[in-house]
MIDO-69684 format. One line per field, with one value per residue (C-alpha): z, x, y; residue in three letters; residue number from 1. Coordinates in pm, whole numbers, plus 50000, padded with zeros to 5 digits. Example, Ala and Ser with C-alpha at 12.3 -4.5 7.8 and 13.67 -1.06 7.14 Angstrom:
BEGIN
z [50780	50714]
x [51230	51367]
y [49550	49894]
rest [ALA	SER]
nr [1	2]
This chain:
BEGIN
z [50000	49905	50181	50140	50191	50158	50055	49768	49752	49698	49401	49022	48834	48532	48266	47980	47738	47505	47775	47987	48293	48569	48832	49103	49164	49448	49383	49517	49733	49541	49208	49355	49489	49154	48919	49154	48974	48675	48362	48542	48618	48268	48084	48275	48223	47853	47807	47978	47816	47462	47224	46950	46673	46828	46638	46811	46712	46806	47097	47270	47298	47649	47790	48135	48340	48653	48937	49050	49381	49533	49393	49636	49873	49956	49730	49435	49113	49292	49052	48763	48595	48311	48017	47859	47541	47189	46974	46608	46537	46574	46632	46926	47298	47409	47740	47800	48115	48224	48542	48687	48954	48790	48952	49301	49258	49122	49429	49666	49490	49584	49279	49179	48812	48558	48286	47993	47724	47450	47252	47366	47141	47186	47289	47666	47944	48260	48601	48894	49251	49607	49526	49235	48871	48610	48236	48122	47787	47611	47287	47395	47427	47068	46876	47192	47249	47566	47771	47677	47757	48100	48183	48050	48246	48568	48509	48441	48772	48965	49079	49079	48855	49146	49272	48957	48717	48359	48084	47741	47367	47123	46761	46651	46887	46792	46429	46523	46401	46455	46671	46880	47246	47580	47757	48099	48394	48166	47954	48087	47791	47742	47378	47290	47023	46958	47285	47187	46878	47095	47308	46984	46864	47192	47170	47510	47517	47868	48208	48513	48867]
x [50000	50133	50225	50050	50257	50197	49838	49946	49818	50178	50124	50120	49911	50079	49856	49989	49699	49889	49938	49633	49846	49818	50080	50140	50462	50540	50545	50869	50844	51133	50950	50632	50816	50986	50690	50397	50119	49885	50063	50398	50383	50260	50517	50807	50687	50619	50966	51134	50935	50835	51129	51105	51050	50737	50423	50100	49927	50219	50144	50455	50291	50168	49853	49919	49614	49718	49543	49662	49829	49493	49302	49049	49061	48782	48931	48710	48810	48986	48831	49039	49288	49538	49589	49937	50025	50162	49867	49759	49708	50082	50243	50403	50339	50005	49836	49467	49261	48904	48707	48430	48514	48784	49091	48940	48812	49150	49331	49072	49104	49472	49654	49809	49847	49775	50029	49874	50083	50031	49717	49445	49377	49002	48813	48841	48772	48974	48806	49006	48885	49007	49379	49353	49241	49108	49054	48703	48547	48410	48284	47923	48001	48115	47912	47781	47839	48014	47700	47560	47895	47909	47561	47634	47960	47793	47523	47787	47954	47628	47706	47491	47618	47746	47966	48175	48355	48368	48570	48526	48543	48255	48244	48489	48755	48684	48757	49065	48928	49222	49036	48838	48795	48773	48444	48311	48087	47808	47983	48333	48572	48947	48983	49337	49546	49310	49339	49027	49203	49491	49239	49099	49442	49483	49131	49054	48692	48681	48840	48614	48716]
y [50000	50345	50588	50926	51243	51620	51544	51315	50957	50845	50610	50601	50345	50182	50026	49812	49769	49535	49273	49358	49431	49690	49770	50027	50216	50455	50827	50969	51282	51440	51386	51534	51840	51902	51847	51927	51733	51748	51867	51874	51502	51422	51632	51479	51119	51178	51331	51035	50755	50860	50922	51182	50924	50769	50873	50970	50643	50418	50182	50323	50663	50733	50886	51029	51130	51318	51494	51835	51906	52009	51711	51570	51866	52109	52376	52473	52298	52013	51763	51898	51665	51693	51456	51458	51265	51300	51403	51381	51751	51818	51475	51657	51668	51802	51872	51930	51972	51908	51961	51747	51489	51277	51438	51417	51060	50949	51083	50938	50599	50592	50731	51061	50968	50695	50612	50422	50252	49993	49914	49675	49372	49437	49749	49795	50041	50095	50085	50230	50185	50129	50130	49889	49879	49640	49636	49545	49457	49768	49616	49672	50044	50098	50355	50520	50890	51004	51068	50727	50566	50727	50602	50252	50219	50335	50074	49807	49890	49910	50264	50577	50857	51069	50784	50735	50968	50837	51003	50848	50891	50881	50759	51031	50902	50542	50634	50841	51173	51406	51656	51404	51499	51319	51395	51309	51394	51514	51771	51842	51829	51778	51879	51987	51809	51518	51326	51130	50997	50872	50681	50538	50428	50240	50092	50242	50354	50501	50542	50519	50610]
rest [MET	ALA	GLU	PRO	PHE	TYR	GLY	TYR	ALA	GLY	ALA	ILE	LEU	ARG	VAL	ASP	LEU	THR	HIS	GLY	GLU	VAL	ALA	THR	GLU	PRO	LEU	SER	PRO	SER	PHE	ALA	ARG	MET	TRP	VAL	GLY	GLY	THR	GLY	PHE	GLY	ALA	ARG	ILE	LEU	TRP	GLU	GLU	VAL	PRO	ALA	GLY	VAL	ALA	TRP	ASP	ASP	PRO	GLU	ASN	ARG	ILE	ILE	LEU	ALA	SER	GLY	VAL	LEU	GLY	GLY	THR	ARG	VAL	GLY	GLY	SER	GLY	THR	PHE	SER	ALA	VAL	PHE	LYS	GLY	PRO	MET	THR	ASN	LEU	ALA	GLY	ALA	THR	GLN	ALA	SER	GLY	PHE	PHE	GLY	ALA	PHE	LEU	ARG	LEU	SER	GLY	PHE	ASP	ALA	VAL	VAL	ILE	ARG	GLY	ALA	ALA	PRO	GLU	TRP	SER	TYR	LEU	TYR	ILE	HIS	ASP	GLY	THR	ALA	GLU	LEU	ARG	ASP	ALA	ARG	HIS	LEU	LEU	GLY	LYS	ASP	THR	TRP	GLU	THR	GLY	GLU	ALA	VAL	ALA	GLN	ASP	LEU	GLY	LEU	PRO	ALA	HIS	ARG	VAL	SER	VAL	TYR	SER	ILE	GLY	PRO	ALA	GLY	GLU	HIS	ARG	VAL	ARG	PHE	ALA	ALA	LEU	VAL	GLY	ASP	ARG	GLY	HIS	VAL	ALA	ALA	HIS	ASN	GLY	VAL	GLY	ALA	VAL	PHE	GLY	ALA	LYS	ARG	LEU	LYS	ALA	VAL	ALA	VAL]
nr [1	2	3	4	5	6	7	8	9	10	11	12	13	14	15	16	17	18	19	20	21	22	23	24	25	26	27	28	29	30	31	32	33	34	35	36	37	38	39	40	41	42	43	44	45	46	47	48	49	50	51	52	53	54	55	56	57	58	59	60	61	62	63	64	65	66	67	68	69	70	71	72	73	74	75	76	77	78	79	80	81	82	83	84	85	86	87	88	89	90	91	92	93	94	95	96	97	98	99	100	101	102	103	104	105	106	107	108	109	110	111	112	113	114	115	116	117	118	119	120	121	122	123	124	125	126	127	128	129	130	131	132	133	134	135	136	137	138	139	140	141	142	143	144	145	146	147	148	149	150	151	152	153	154	155	156	157	158	159	160	161	162	163	164	165	166	167	168	169	170	171	172	173	174	175	176	177	178	179	180	181	182	183	184	185	186	187	188	189	190	191	192	193	194	195	196	197	198	199	200	201	202	203	204	205	206	207	208	209]
């Protein structure tokens, strides 16, 4: 179990879609002090792990979803999170943010960030809860828009809407439209640099926390 510090959960979730594996690694206090959270975490991890020659739709591209330093506190906007990745509009690094509940729920579920690599052999969604995570079949969600996906995932999990934050892609992301967005919590949108297309390239329909 990760040891919290300075308000951080103290852990990063690693997801390998290609092999269907999830793992937890500790967040070092020195890393947290240097990069703070959110886009800082994501930018550093992307720089270290994705070489310049890796294209946006390559399985070795990363999607980093990270809560901010105030995630899960009583401060207004503490549900905000940042997504960092290499995107199709530029084939360069991009960062985009959205509000809602995701950043707070991620921290309260035991993680400060999620690092996603690889490409799933079949369409999947990621469910994060209680310090662990699992990949689930998402083929029944294909063709649904983001509101429909959020409702369907909540029903799958047997949770009321206010107990789960679901960020997903719609048909545009599934078909790798270059400007596809990531949408969750009934209308909060992370839209910069085609993050939805990167989800589509990885055959990741949604992330639920």
